Backbone as ProteinMPNN parsed JSONL, in Angstrom:
{"seq_chain_A": "MLRYLKQLKGFFIVLAIVSSVIIYFIYSALNVEQPLPIYQPNRVDASLVDSTIQYKKKYHKIADFELINQNGKTITQDTYKDKIYVADFFFTTCQTICPIMTDQMARIQQEIMDDDEVMLLSHSVTPEIDSVAQLKRYAIEKGVNDKKWNLVTGDRKQIYDLARKSYLVVKDDNSEDYGMVHTENFALIDKKKQIRGLYNGISATSVDSLIQDIKRLKKEYQ", "coords_chain_A": {"N_chain_A": [[37.936, 29.541, 46.047], [35.147, 29.228, 45.974], [34.595, 30.553, 43.595], [35.854, 28.821, 41.841], [34.317, 26.514, 42.128], [31.944, 27.442, 41.052], [32.688, 27.725, 38.404], [33.142, 25.054, 37.771], [30.554, 24.132, 38.038], [29.243, 25.113, 35.772], [30.623, 23.672, 33.86], [29.808, 21.027, 34.486], [27.102, 21.194, 33.959], [27.083, 21.556, 31.186], [28.315, 19.146, 30.51], [26.371, 17.338, 31.392], [24.276, 17.917, 29.653], [25.395, 17.243, 27.16], [25.887, 14.523, 27.622], [23.287, 13.586, 27.925], [22.279, 13.957, 25.356], [23.897, 12.191, 23.917], [23.18, 9.74, 25.105], [20.507, 9.663, 24.314], [20.707, 9.352, 21.505], [22.028, 6.896, 21.357], [20.111, 5.23, 22.544], [18.034, 5.515, 20.701], [19.196, 4.38, 18.455], [19.482, 1.716, 19.267], [16.862, 0.961, 19.387], [15.856, 0.802, 16.834], [13.607, -0.485, 14.503], [13.864, -3.817, 13.677], [14.346, -5.627, 10.596], [12.044, -8.108, 9.277], [12.683, -11.635, 9.667], [14.181, -13.839, 7.179], [12.915, -16.767, 6.121], [14.351, -19.991, 5.96], [14.576, -23.34, 4.596], [16.03, -25.093, 6.335], [15.546, -24.093, 8.832], [12.975, -24.517, 9.512], [10.267, -26.486, 10.835], [10.952, -29.81, 10.305], [9.06, -31.692, 9.509], [7.385, -30.362, 7.837], [8.72, -29.866, 5.553], [9.962, -30.818, 2.414], [12.093, -33.619, 1.972], [14.159, -33.285, 0.164], [15.022, -30.67, 0.289], [15.569, -30.016, 2.876], [18.038, -29.426, 3.934], [18.716, -26.944, 3.001], [20.045, -23.7, 3.358], [19.975, -21.059, 2.507], [18.84, -18.614, 0.074], [16.252, -19.45, -0.498], [13.184, -19.465, -2.26], [9.777, -18.847, -3.357], [8.509, -21.093, -5.704], [7.827, -20.848, -9.266], [4.451, -20.912, -10.514], [1.313, -22.239, -11.812], [-1.975, -22.01, -11.646], [-5.576, -22.408, -11.16], [-8.174, -20.133, -10.474], [-11.11, -19.227, -8.45], [-12.726, -18.098, -10.325], [-12.177, -19.307, -12.66], [-9.936, -18.312, -13.806], [-6.547, -18.159, -14.887], [-3.932, -18.262, -12.624], [-0.791, -17.07, -11.85], [2.683, -16.734, -10.83], [3.133, -14.2, -11.752], [0.798, -12.846, -11.266], [1.123, -12.096, -8.702], [3.281, -10.488, -8.758], [5.544, -8.105, -7.523], [4.086, -7.864, -5.211], [3.166, -8.112, -1.763], [2.127, -10.968, -0.028], [-0.218, -13.2, 1.622], [-0.244, -16.613, 2.188], [-1.996, -19.748, 2.263], [-3.119, -23.186, 2.918], [-5.889, -25.254, 2.269], [-9.159, -26.898, 2.337], [-12.373, -27.018, 0.817], [-14.375, -28.619, 1.927], [-13.628, -29.162, 4.453], [-14.228, -29.472, 7.908], [-13.076, -28.794, 10.273], [-10.389, -27.165, 11.139], [-10.307, -25.468, 8.937], [-12.593, -23.673, 8.474], [-12.132, -21.806, 10.514], [-9.604, -20.832, 9.831], [-10.241, -19.673, 7.361], [-11.972, -17.658, 8.178], [-10.154, -16.068, 9.561], [-8.449, -15.346, 7.484], [-10.256, -13.833, 6.073], [-10.495, -11.739, 7.812], [-7.963, -10.594, 7.598], [-8.179, -9.856, 4.931], [-10.034, -7.777, 5.143], [-8.487, -5.9, 6.469], [-6.589, -5.243, 4.531], [-7.937, -4.291, 2.387], [-7.946, -1.834, 0.987], [-5.371, -1.621, 0.182], [-3.1, -1.691, -2.246], [-0.749, -3.093, -2.413], [-0.843, -5.546, -1.189], [-1.966, -8.95, -1.088], [-3.952, -12.032, -1.036], [-3.693, -15.639, -0.967], [-5.039, -18.753, -1.358], [-4.64, -22.206, -1.334], [-6.097, -25.176, -2.573], [-6.001, -28.366, -1.059], [-7.273, -30.553, -1.898], [-7.694, -30.865, -4.829], [-9.099, -32.39, -6.668], [-11.644, -32.449, -5.704], [-12.264, -29.805, -5.188], [-13.36, -28.069, -7.453], [-13.542, -25.442, -9.964], [-16.161, -24.416, -9.862], [-16.945, -25.264, -7.309], [-15.103, -23.872, -5.698], [-15.932, -21.303, -6.301], [-18.507, -21.194, -5.177], [-17.814, -21.457, -2.496], [-16.228, -19.183, -2.178], [-18.099, -17.113, -2.495], [-19.766, -17.647, -0.331], [-18.018, -17.137, 1.793], [-17.332, -14.507, 1.541], [-15.263, -13.651, -0.166], [-13.174, -11.366, -1.784], [-12.637, -10.912, -5.111], [-10.581, -9.39, -6.205], [-8.659, -9.235, -4.299], [-8.15, -11.736, -3.206], [-7.324, -14.951, -4.063], [-8.634, -18.153, -4.505], [-7.328, -21.218, -5.159], [-7.049, -24.012, -7.423], [-5.835, -27.029, -9.031], [-3.209, -28.928, -10.602], [-2.431, -31.76, -8.681], [0.178, -32.643, -7.904], [1.688, -30.335, -8.364], [0.581, -28.566, -6.483], [1.203, -29.957, -4.158], [4.026, -29.858, -4.274], [4.419, -27.087, -4.108], [3.429, -26.644, -1.54], [5.193, -28.083, 0.133], [7.771, -27.686, -0.8], [8.031, -25.035, -1.33], [6.295, -23.12, 0.22], [6.404, -24.391, 2.685], [4.589, -25.499, 4.641], [2.945, -27.729, 4.945], [2.169, -31.112, 5.814], [3.335, -34.366, 4.811], [1.266, -37.072, 3.894], [2.17, -39.579, 3.538], [1.204, -41.127, 1.477], [0.907, -42.489, -1.898], [0.068, -40.749, -3.808], [0.689, -38.024, -3.715], [-0.433, -37.052, -1.327], [-1.638, -34.804, 1.187], [-1.412, -33.426, 4.46], [-2.845, -30.817, 5.589], [-1.923, -27.886, 7.432], [-2.486, -25.427, 10.048], [-1.024, -23.251, 9.307], [-0.13, -19.974, 8.199], [1.607, -18.255, 5.662], [3.751, -15.52, 5.223], [4.665, -13.702, 2.482], [7.199, -11.982, 0.735], [8.003, -9.305, -1.65], [10.036, -10.343, -3.108], [9.558, -12.968, -3.273], [10.147, -14.421, -1.001], [9.905, -16.182, 2.137], [8.713, -14.519, 4.91], [7.518, -14.769, 7.318], [5.828, -17.067, 9.513], [2.728, -18.208, 10.674], [0.163, -19.003, 13.108], [-2.797, -19.86, 11.889], [-5.244, -20.24, 13.131], [-5.256, -18.86, 15.38], [-6.205, -15.922, 16.789], [-4.549, -14.068, 17.996], [-2.025, -14.65, 16.902], [-2.557, -14.056, 14.238], [-3.06, -11.358, 14.516], [-0.431, -10.532, 14.967], [0.611, -11.154, 12.482], [-0.737, -9.301, 10.838], [0.374, -6.924, 11.816], [3.01, -7.425, 11.088], [2.853, -7.343, 8.327], [2.632, -4.611, 7.947], [5.133, -3.843, 8.939], [6.761, -5.09, 7.053], [6.08, -3.718, 4.74], [7.363, -1.3, 5.134], [9.943, -1.782, 4.334], [9.954, -1.258, 1.685], [9.629, 1.368, 1.292]], "CA_chain_A": [[37.347, 28.198, 46.028], [33.752, 29.361, 45.551], [34.625, 30.881, 42.18], [36.264, 27.587, 41.162], [33.156, 25.616, 42.129], [30.967, 27.989, 40.106], [33.173, 27.365, 37.075], [32.88, 23.618, 37.596], [29.116, 23.961, 37.887], [28.937, 25.325, 34.364], [31.182, 22.534, 33.126], [28.979, 19.855, 34.718], [25.829, 21.398, 33.263], [27.338, 21.257, 29.772], [28.581, 17.718, 30.436], [25.092, 16.644, 31.553], [23.505, 18.102, 28.417], [26.045, 16.438, 26.121], [25.661, 13.12, 27.959], [21.873, 13.282, 27.648], [22.132, 13.856, 23.904], [24.553, 10.943, 23.512], [22.324, 8.637, 25.566], [19.299, 9.651, 23.478], [21.012, 8.787, 20.194], [22.318, 5.477, 21.555], [18.827, 4.572, 22.792], [17.291, 5.511, 19.441], [19.838, 3.413, 17.565], [19.193, 0.372, 19.753], [15.441, 0.679, 19.238], [15.46, 0.793, 15.438], [12.849, -1.697, 14.22], [14.631, -4.749, 12.868], [13.559, -6.248, 9.511], [11.566, -9.463, 9.527], [13.633, -12.655, 9.206], [13.911, -14.565, 5.935], [12.874, -18.168, 6.528], [15.011, -20.97, 5.112], [14.088, -24.689, 4.912], [16.718, -25.744, 7.449], [15.111, -23.496, 10.093], [11.546, -24.783, 9.643], [9.921, -27.829, 11.289], [11.293, -30.745, 9.228], [7.875, -32.423, 9.047], [6.698, -29.518, 6.868], [9.659, -29.571, 4.465], [10.364, -31.977, 1.619], [13.44, -34.067, 2.357], [15.161, -32.859, -0.818], [15.508, -29.306, 0.539], [15.677, -29.765, 4.318], [19.393, -28.939, 4.221], [18.931, -25.643, 2.373], [20.272, -22.655, 4.347], [19.817, -19.716, 1.958], [18.331, -18.421, -1.287], [14.955, -20.103, -0.727], [12.114, -18.622, -2.788], [8.593, -19.548, -3.832], [8.667, -21.501, -7.099], [6.804, -20.41, -10.216], [3.27, -21.778, -10.474], [0.202, -21.947, -12.716], [-3.151, -22.621, -11.048], [-6.849, -21.835, -11.603], [-8.886, -19.59, -9.317], [-12.555, -19.419, -8.313], [-13.407, -17.551, -11.5], [-11.671, -19.997, -13.836], [-8.82, -17.526, -14.337], [-5.211, -18.687, -14.612], [-3.179, -17.48, -11.646], [0.626, -17.431, -11.844], [3.533, -15.874, -10.017], [3.026, -12.825, -12.256], [-0.363, -12.236, -10.614], [1.606, -11.592, -7.413], [4.529, -9.753, -8.974], [5.66, -6.856, -6.759], [3.085, -7.866, -4.15], [3.282, -8.863, -0.519], [0.9, -11.745, 0.087], [-0.355, -14.232, 2.646], [-0.648, -17.873, 1.56], [-2.331, -20.886, 3.115], [-3.622, -24.383, 2.253], [-7.17, -25.583, 2.882], [-10.091, -27.499, 1.382], [-13.686, -26.43, 1.06], [-15.25, -29.501, 2.699], [-13.056, -29.314, 5.799], [-15.135, -29.011, 8.966], [-12.316, -28.607, 11.519], [-9.673, -25.891, 11.268], [-10.424, -24.607, 7.743], [-13.496, -22.524, 8.636], [-11.483, -20.807, 11.367], [-8.558, -20.218, 9.012], [-10.871, -18.813, 6.356], [-12.448, -16.465, 8.888], [-8.992, -15.232, 9.858], [-8.016, -14.757, 6.214], [-11.237, -12.783, 5.764], [-10.146, -10.599, 8.67], [-6.809, -9.957, 6.951], [-8.704, -9.211, 3.732], [-10.647, -6.518, 5.542], [-7.406, -4.978, 6.826], [-5.785, -4.856, 3.362], [-8.87, -4.054, 1.286], [-7.579, -0.64, 0.214], [-3.915, -1.622, 0.03], [-2.775, -2.324, -3.527], [0.501, -3.853, -2.319], [-1.006, -6.8, -0.435], [-3.009, -9.854, -1.551], [-4.092, -13.312, -0.35], [-3.681, -16.79, -1.875], [-5.385, -19.99, -0.66], [-4.512, -23.366, -2.223], [-6.844, -26.365, -2.166], [-5.224, -29.605, -0.972], [-8.107, -31.591, -2.526], [-8.074, -30.253, -6.108], [-10.051, -33.227, -7.39], [-12.963, -32.097, -5.161], [-12.456, -28.353, -5.265], [-13.436, -27.562, -8.825], [-13.756, -23.992, -10.053], [-17.518, -24.14, -9.384], [-16.961, -25.437, -5.854], [-14.371, -22.748, -5.122], [-16.747, -20.095, -6.454], [-19.551, -21.244, -4.147], [-17.143, -21.217, -1.215], [-15.801, -17.782, -2.168], [-19.291, -16.285, -2.266], [-20.197, -17.904, 1.05], [-17.054, -16.59, 2.749], [-17.095, -13.084, 1.316], [-13.963, -13.434, -0.817], [-13.087, -10.307, -2.788], [-11.839, -11.471, -6.201], [-9.42, -8.555, -6.509], [-7.678, -9.339, -3.218], [-7.97, -13.081, -2.658], [-7.528, -16.054, -4.995], [-8.725, -19.541, -4.057], [-6.828, -21.879, -6.364], [-7.003, -25.447, -7.592], [-4.972, -27.37, -10.158], [-2.519, -30.212, -10.568], [-2.139, -32.146, -7.295], [1.621, -32.658, -7.649], [2.171, -28.962, -8.279], [0.156, -28.023, -5.197], [2.025, -30.65, -3.155], [5.388, -29.302, -4.319], [4.359, -25.726, -3.576], [3.198, -26.7, -0.097], [6.312, -28.663, 0.886], [9.061, -27.239, -1.317], [8.046, -23.573, -1.43], [5.735, -22.428, 1.384], [6.871, -25.127, 3.872], [3.509, -25.418, 5.625], [2.054, -28.888, 4.864], [2.774, -32.406, 6.108], [3.123, -35.462, 3.865], [0.471, -38.116, 4.538], [2.857, -40.835, 3.227], [0.528, -41.888, 0.425], [1.658, -42.486, -3.149], [-0.539, -39.828, -4.777], [0.95, -36.657, -3.263], [-1.393, -36.693, -0.295], [-1.183, -33.742, 2.086], [-2.118, -33.108, 5.689], [-2.611, -29.375, 5.694], [-1.813, -27.362, 8.787], [-3.109, -24.115, 10.245], [-0.022, -22.22, 9.071], [-0.164, -18.925, 7.187], [2.954, -17.802, 5.299], [3.849, -14.151, 4.728], [5.631, -13.711, 1.382], [7.565, -10.622, 0.334], [8.006, -9.012, -3.082], [11.1, -11.136, -3.728], [9.076, -14.356, -3.177], [10.777, -15.037, 0.164], [9.047, -16.325, 3.309], [9.135, -13.578, 5.938], [6.853, -15.082, 8.576], [4.902, -18.201, 9.582], [1.786, -17.853, 11.742], [-0.923, -19.921, 13.405], [-3.983, -19.274, 11.279], [-6.463, -20.383, 13.937], [-5.038, -18.033, 16.565], [-6.422, -14.499, 16.513], [-3.362, -13.342, 18.454], [-0.981, -14.839, 15.903], [-2.95, -13.307, 13.045], [-2.792, -9.954, 14.86], [1.003, -10.336, 14.717], [0.777, -11.169, 11.026], [-1.204, -8.009, 10.316], [1.402, -5.944, 12.162], [4.213, -7.718, 10.312], [2.628, -6.822, 6.976], [2.971, -3.187, 8.022], [6.588, -3.762, 9.065], [7.364, -5.487, 5.78], [5.86, -2.64, 3.783], [8.347, -0.24, 5.374], [11.17, -2.1, 3.615], [9.815, -0.822, 0.294], [9.386, 2.809, 1.276]], "C_chain_A": [[35.917, 28.226, 45.504], [33.676, 29.659, 44.066], [34.953, 29.629, 41.35], [35.082, 26.619, 41.041], [32.091, 26.1, 41.147], [31.37, 27.667, 38.673], [32.911, 25.893, 36.767], [31.399, 23.348, 37.383], [28.703, 24.112, 36.423], [29.407, 24.16, 33.509], [30.289, 21.307, 33.259], [27.604, 19.982, 34.048], [25.974, 21.055, 31.783], [27.552, 19.762, 29.58], [27.283, 16.91, 30.517], [24.261, 16.723, 30.286], [24.069, 17.221, 27.305], [25.79, 14.952, 26.36], [24.232, 12.698, 27.639], [21.638, 13.095, 26.155], [22.717, 12.541, 23.401], [23.689, 9.739, 23.885], [21.074, 8.514, 24.698], [19.577, 8.992, 22.135], [21.348, 7.298, 20.287], [21.019, 4.695, 21.738], [18.024, 4.461, 21.497], [17.855, 4.47, 18.484], [19.497, 1.99, 17.96], [17.744, -0.023, 19.547], [14.944, 0.801, 17.807], [14.768, -0.54, 15.142], [13.628, -2.588, 13.259], [13.754, -5.334, 11.754], [13.112, -7.65, 9.901], [12.594, -10.469, 9.033], [13.226, -13.217, 7.851], [14.018, -16.053, 6.27], [13.523, -19.063, 5.467], [14.564, -22.374, 5.525], [14.749, -25.34, 6.117], [16.32, -25.203, 8.817], [13.621, -23.702, 10.354], [11.35, -26.222, 10.11], [10.09, -28.822, 10.141], [10.088, -31.508, 8.694], [7.103, -31.659, 7.978], [7.529, -29.275, 5.609], [10.016, -30.855, 3.73], [11.825, -32.324, 1.904], [14.524, -33.578, 1.408], [15.713, -31.463, -0.558], [15.689, -29.007, 2.03], [17.031, -29.192, 4.72], [19.597, -27.48, 3.833], [18.979, -24.518, 3.404], [20.054, -21.235, 3.812], [19.256, -19.778, 0.546], [16.991, -19.107, -1.554], [13.916, -19.093, -1.207], [10.935, -19.49, -3.226], [8.763, -19.849, -5.315], [7.565, -20.911, -7.973], [5.636, -21.403, -10.196], [2.245, -21.332, -11.51], [-1.011, -22.726, -12.23], [-4.407, -21.89, -11.534], [-7.632, -21.351, -10.395], [-10.395, -19.812, -9.392], [-13.359, -18.884, -9.487], [-12.958, -18.227, -12.791], [-10.509, -19.283, -14.492], [-7.493, -18.171, -13.956], [-4.452, -17.719, -13.71], [-1.734, -17.977, -11.649], [1.384, -16.516, -10.896], [3.453, -14.422, -10.472], [1.826, -12.096, -11.668], [0.062, -11.556, -9.323], [2.942, -10.85, -7.542], [4.478, -8.41, -8.25], [4.567, -6.726, -5.693], [3.627, -8.566, -2.905], [2.018, -9.706, -0.439], [0.972, -12.777, 1.209], [-0.889, -15.482, 1.964], [-1.025, -18.905, 2.621], [-2.841, -22.033, 2.264], [-4.845, -24.884, 3.013], [-7.941, -26.522, 1.962], [-11.511, -27.148, 1.798], [-14.607, -27.294, 1.909], [-14.727, -29.763, 4.107], [-14.004, -28.708, 6.83], [-14.407, -28.726, 10.283], [-11.653, -27.233, 11.547], [-9.896, -24.948, 10.089], [-11.399, -23.442, 7.913], [-12.894, -21.41, 9.5], [-10.398, -20.074, 10.581], [-9.146, -19.252, 7.993], [-11.404, -17.535, 6.986], [-11.296, -15.516, 9.195], [-8.433, -14.597, 8.59], [-8.964, -13.637, 5.801], [-10.958, -11.539, 6.591], [-8.935, -9.845, 8.091], [-7.272, -9.218, 5.702], [-9.299, -7.847, 4.059], [-9.582, -5.466, 5.842], [-6.677, -4.434, 5.595], [-6.645, -4.425, 2.177], [-8.464, -2.88, 0.394], [-6.073, -0.532, -0.028], [-3.535, -2.392, -1.229], [-1.517, -3.191, -3.479], [0.315, -5.26, -1.775], [-2.186, -7.611, -0.972], [-3.02, -11.136, -0.717], [-4.134, -14.44, -1.384], [-3.921, -18.07, -1.073], [-5.407, -21.148, -1.651], [-5.343, -24.531, -1.693], [-5.918, -27.581, -2.14], [-6.034, -30.795, -1.479], [-8.607, -31.067, -3.873], [-9.076, -31.079, -6.901], [-11.485, -32.978, -6.912], [-13.259, -30.62, -5.385], [-12.31, -27.857, -6.698], [-13.598, -26.045, -8.802], [-15.128, -23.632, -9.5], [-17.615, -24.246, -7.869], [-16.241, -24.284, -5.154], [-15.192, -21.461, -5.201], [-17.854, -20.052, -5.405], [-18.966, -20.893, -2.786], [-16.746, -19.742, -1.088], [-16.967, -16.85, -1.879], [-19.749, -16.416, -0.817], [-19.311, -17.199, 2.07], [-16.72, -15.115, 2.516], [-15.748, -12.773, 0.702], [-14.074, -12.333, -1.862], [-12.117, -10.774, -3.875], [-10.578, -10.678, -6.513], [-8.302, -8.712, -5.474], [-7.268, -10.775, -2.903], [-8.307, -14.129, -3.701], [-7.579, -17.385, -4.249], [-8.36, -20.384, -5.268], [-6.84, -23.402, -6.267], [-6.098, -25.745, -8.783], [-4.363, -28.737, -9.995], [-2.078, -30.548, -9.146], [-0.641, -32.121, -7.001], [2.171, -31.243, -7.519], [1.799, -28.339, -6.936], [0.965, -28.648, -4.065], [3.43, -30.034, -3.102], [5.42, -27.872, -3.776], [4.255, -25.737, -2.055], [4.45, -27.109, 0.664], [7.695, -28.227, 0.401], [9.168, -25.724, -1.433], [7.577, -22.915, -0.144], [6.08, -23.103, 2.708], [5.818, -25.125, 4.995], [2.611, -26.659, 5.683], [2.825, -30.168, 5.146], [2.434, -33.424, 5.022], [2.306, -36.544, 4.563], [0.976, -39.52, 4.196], [2.104, -41.718, 2.24], [1.328, -41.751, -0.862], [1.137, -41.464, -4.152], [-0.444, -38.377, -4.322], [-0.106, -36.176, -2.268], [-0.8, -35.698, 0.682], [-2.051, -33.678, 3.325], [-1.869, -31.627, 5.925], [-2.59, -28.962, 7.167], [-2.507, -26.012, 8.865], [-2.182, -22.963, 9.881], [-0.382, -21.259, 7.946], [1.276, -18.517, 6.919], [2.879, -16.388, 4.734], [4.986, -14.098, 3.714], [5.926, -12.285, 0.936], [7.623, -10.474, -1.183], [9.107, -9.748, -3.842], [10.789, -12.626, -3.665], [9.779, -15.128, -2.053], [9.761, -15.144, 1.314], [9.569, -15.412, 4.405], [8.437, -13.812, 7.281], [5.952, -16.282, 8.425], [4.044, -18.016, 10.822], [0.724, -18.93, 11.903], [-2.24, -19.308, 12.943], [-5.281, -19.497, 12.02], [-6.34, -19.611, 15.252], [-5.204, -16.565, 16.193], [-5.199, -13.673, 16.903], [-2.227, -13.442, 17.438], [-1.293, -14.067, 14.623], [-2.829, -11.799, 13.286], [-1.329, -9.621, 14.576], [1.287, -10.295, 13.224], [0.369, -9.835, 10.414], [-0.184, -6.909, 10.617], [2.676, -6.158, 11.352], [4.066, -7.31, 8.845], [3.02, -5.348, 6.93], [4.479, -2.996, 8.14], [7.269, -4.067, 7.737], [7.211, -4.386, 4.731], [6.891, -1.529, 3.919], [9.658, -0.513, 4.642], [11.142, -1.579, 2.177], [9.531, 0.665, 0.187], [10.669, 3.588, 0.978]], "O_chain_A": [[35.515, 27.38, 44.706], [32.832, 29.118, 43.352], [34.381, 29.422, 40.28], [34.874, 25.994, 40.001], [31.421, 25.3, 40.494], [30.523, 27.375, 37.829], [32.515, 25.533, 35.658], [31.028, 22.443, 36.636], [27.907, 23.326, 35.909], [28.726, 23.716, 32.585], [30.033, 20.617, 32.272], [27.02, 18.985, 33.624], [25.133, 20.372, 31.198], [27.05, 19.171, 28.624], [27.113, 15.922, 29.803], [23.624, 15.75, 29.882], [23.325, 16.541, 26.6], [25.51, 14.207, 25.421], [23.994, 11.596, 27.147], [20.902, 12.202, 25.736], [22.118, 11.861, 22.568], [23.494, 8.832, 23.076], [20.633, 7.409, 24.383], [18.787, 8.17, 21.67], [20.992, 6.526, 19.397], [20.847, 3.624, 21.155], [17.405, 3.43, 21.232], [17.113, 3.77, 17.795], [19.25, 1.146, 17.098], [17.422, -1.211, 19.533], [13.737, 0.894, 17.58], [15.286, -1.601, 15.49], [14.003, -2.163, 12.166], [12.552, -5.515, 11.946], [13.727, -8.297, 10.748], [13.312, -10.188, 8.072], [12.076, -13.088, 7.431], [15.084, -16.536, 6.654], [13.287, -18.919, 4.267], [14.208, -22.585, 6.685], [14.088, -26.072, 6.854], [16.697, -25.766, 9.845], [13.066, -23.138, 11.297], [12.175, -27.086, 9.813], [9.434, -28.685, 9.108], [10.093, -31.929, 7.538], [6.262, -32.235, 7.288], [7.096, -28.562, 4.704], [10.335, -31.865, 4.357], [12.673, -31.445, 2.056], [15.686, -33.467, 1.8], [16.75, -31.096, -1.11], [15.937, -27.86, 2.402], [17.14, -28.536, 5.756], [20.55, -26.847, 4.287], [18.072, -24.387, 4.226], [19.957, -20.297, 4.604], [19.204, -20.834, -0.084], [16.63, -19.324, -2.711], [13.781, -18.008, -0.64], [11.072, -20.695, -3.437], [9.118, -18.965, -6.095], [6.505, -20.524, -7.48], [5.817, -22.583, -9.897], [2.295, -20.212, -12.018], [-1.077, -23.946, -12.378], [-4.314, -20.881, -12.233], [-7.748, -22.067, -9.4], [-10.89, -20.498, -10.286], [-14.544, -19.188, -9.623], [-13.31, -17.785, -13.885], [-10.133, -19.613, -15.617], [-7.333, -18.668, -12.841], [-4.344, -16.527, -13.996], [-1.484, -19.169, -11.471], [0.805, -15.644, -10.249], [3.678, -13.51, -9.677], [1.828, -10.868, -11.578], [-0.544, -10.574, -8.894], [3.636, -10.619, -6.551], [3.497, -7.674, -8.35], [4.174, -5.62, -5.324], [4.438, -9.488, -2.993], [0.935, -9.211, -0.753], [2.045, -13.165, 1.672], [-1.882, -15.417, 1.239], [-0.462, -18.936, 3.716], [-2.986, -21.898, 1.049], [-4.845, -24.934, 4.243], [-7.429, -26.906, 0.911], [-11.808, -27.002, 2.984], [-15.522, -26.776, 2.548], [-15.338, -30.516, 4.865], [-14.511, -27.6, 6.661], [-15.048, -28.448, 11.297], [-12.281, -26.248, 11.934], [-9.693, -23.741, 10.226], [-11.068, -22.32, 7.531], [-13.118, -20.226, 9.249], [-10.286, -18.85, 10.654], [-8.625, -18.157, 7.784], [-11.302, -16.457, 6.401], [-11.448, -14.298, 9.099], [-7.993, -13.447, 8.61], [-8.539, -12.622, 5.251], [-11.162, -10.417, 6.127], [-8.897, -8.614, 8.099], [-6.828, -8.101, 5.432], [-9.085, -6.878, 3.33], [-9.748, -4.291, 5.515], [-6.201, -3.298, 5.607], [-6.127, -4.218, 1.08], [-8.628, -2.939, -0.825], [-5.571, 0.528, -0.4], [-3.643, -3.618, -1.264], [-1.252, -3.945, -4.416], [1.22, -6.086, -1.885], [-3.249, -7.068, -1.272], [-2.206, -11.306, 0.19], [-4.551, -14.236, -2.524], [-3.115, -18.432, -0.216], [-6.094, -21.094, -2.672], [-5.298, -24.838, -0.502], [-5.147, -27.805, -3.074], [-5.539, -31.922, -1.488], [-9.806, -30.848, -4.046], [-9.822, -30.536, -7.717], [-12.436, -33.266, -7.638], [-14.38, -30.246, -5.731], [-11.281, -27.307, -7.09], [-13.769, -25.446, -7.74], [-15.261, -22.662, -8.755], [-18.275, -23.435, -7.219], [-16.714, -23.78, -4.135], [-15.155, -20.633, -4.29], [-18.112, -19.005, -4.812], [-19.554, -20.128, -2.022], [-16.908, -19.133, -0.03], [-16.833, -15.904, -1.103], [-20.077, -15.426, -0.162], [-19.798, -16.719, 3.093], [-15.899, -14.547, 3.238], [-15.148, -11.744, 1.011], [-14.957, -12.363, -2.719], [-10.936, -11.003, -3.612], [-9.608, -11.233, -7.03], [-7.149, -8.37, -5.736], [-6.173, -11.012, -2.394], [-9.442, -14.196, -4.174], [-6.686, -17.705, -3.465], [-9.014, -20.281, -6.306], [-6.669, -23.988, -5.198], [-5.645, -24.827, -9.467], [-4.927, -29.605, -9.329], [-1.435, -29.737, -8.481], [-0.232, -31.627, -5.95], [3.019, -30.979, -6.667], [2.618, -27.657, -6.321], [1.366, -27.959, -3.127], [3.949, -29.731, -2.028], [6.352, -27.497, -3.063], [4.905, -24.948, -1.369], [4.743, -26.551, 1.721], [8.682, -28.386, 1.12], [10.261, -25.186, -1.614], [8.353, -22.228, 0.521], [6.051, -22.452, 3.753], [6.117, -24.794, 6.142], [1.61, -26.65, 6.399], [3.989, -30.298, 4.767], [1.377, -33.35, 4.395], [2.61, -36.906, 5.7], [0.326, -40.519, 4.507], [2.342, -42.924, 2.176], [2.301, -40.999, -0.923], [1.702, -41.324, -5.237], [-1.374, -37.595, -4.516], [-0.601, -35.052, -2.354], [0.395, -35.739, 0.973], [-3.268, -33.852, 3.257], [-0.805, -31.235, 6.405], [-3.175, -29.626, 8.024], [-3.046, -25.517, 7.875], [-2.524, -21.805, 10.123], [-0.868, -21.664, 6.89], [2.081, -18.441, 7.846], [2.049, -16.096, 3.873], [6.131, -14.408, 4.04], [5.012, -11.476, 0.777], [7.325, -11.419, -1.913], [9.109, -9.773, -5.072], [11.647, -13.456, -3.965], [9.977, -16.339, -2.15], [8.872, -14.303, 1.446], [10.733, -15.51, 4.793], [8.731, -13.132, 8.264], [5.376, -16.509, 7.361], [4.558, -17.706, 11.897], [0.42, -19.67, 10.967], [-2.734, -18.351, 13.54], [-6.324, -18.999, 11.595], [-7.207, -19.698, 16.121], [-4.444, -16.028, 15.387], [-4.853, -12.703, 16.229], [-1.553, -12.454, 17.145], [-0.399, -13.495, 14.001], [-2.528, -11.048, 12.358], [-1.019, -8.567, 14.02], [2.104, -9.5, 12.759], [1.075, -9.305, 9.555], [0.087, -6.061, 9.766], [3.346, -5.197, 10.974], [5.054, -6.967, 8.196], [3.663, -4.898, 5.982], [5.044, -2.096, 7.518], [8.224, -3.398, 7.343], [8.116, -4.156, 3.93], [7.252, -0.888, 2.932], [10.41, 0.419, 4.357], [12.184, -1.473, 1.53], [9.225, 1.164, -0.896], [10.646, 4.817, 0.926]]}, "name": "protein", "num_of_chains": 1, "seq": "MLRYLKQLKGFFIVLAIVSSVIIYFIYSALNVEQPLPIYQPNRVDASLVDSTIQYKKKYHKIADFELINQNGKTITQDTYKDKIYVADFFFTTCQTICPIMTDQMARIQQEIMDDDEVMLLSHSVTPEIDSVAQLKRYAIEKGVNDKKWNLVTGDRKQIYDLARKSYLVVKDDNSEDYGMVHTENFALIDKKKQIRGLYNGISATSVDSLIQDIKRLKKEYQ"}
């Protein structure tokens, strides 16, 4: 009987080791970091989405664009080709949430300064006020690095369409001239021009999450 128990002891030791290995691999598999979601218009707050695309469930991407930055340079989708970038909408004379948003974008700029894969893009919702000269003054005041961060102005309808049909972050003010009520939202865009995250740009905690999500998104291209 004692000999039998000793034999079983060896069996149970081996069984325990094998079970531990199996449990470890199962635990590792369950804790694999999941990719960021891909945002579609039908899953975003309807007040931020143009009615013509609110039904859209898949294949949403940022539309092509042609705008002018703080240096008078033409900025297009090719400027951001093969880049991850963060986009927002603002105006230089805003005295409420814009200064906070700009400070948070500056914080992101500092984090990505040496990262060639990541850039920033801020669109003016008052292009008739935010001329190239005005954007340049604002850029200097806020410490914008021209190689990392474009402040852009241009055709109002194009900016409106980008805000509500592409980035899905701006409300319609119900005027007849493509008026916009910009929000505090930041959009994280991947290299395929897809929205991979929406964040509160006046919340340091939310922007912390955005910075971490940039790192997660980069892993998809490794």
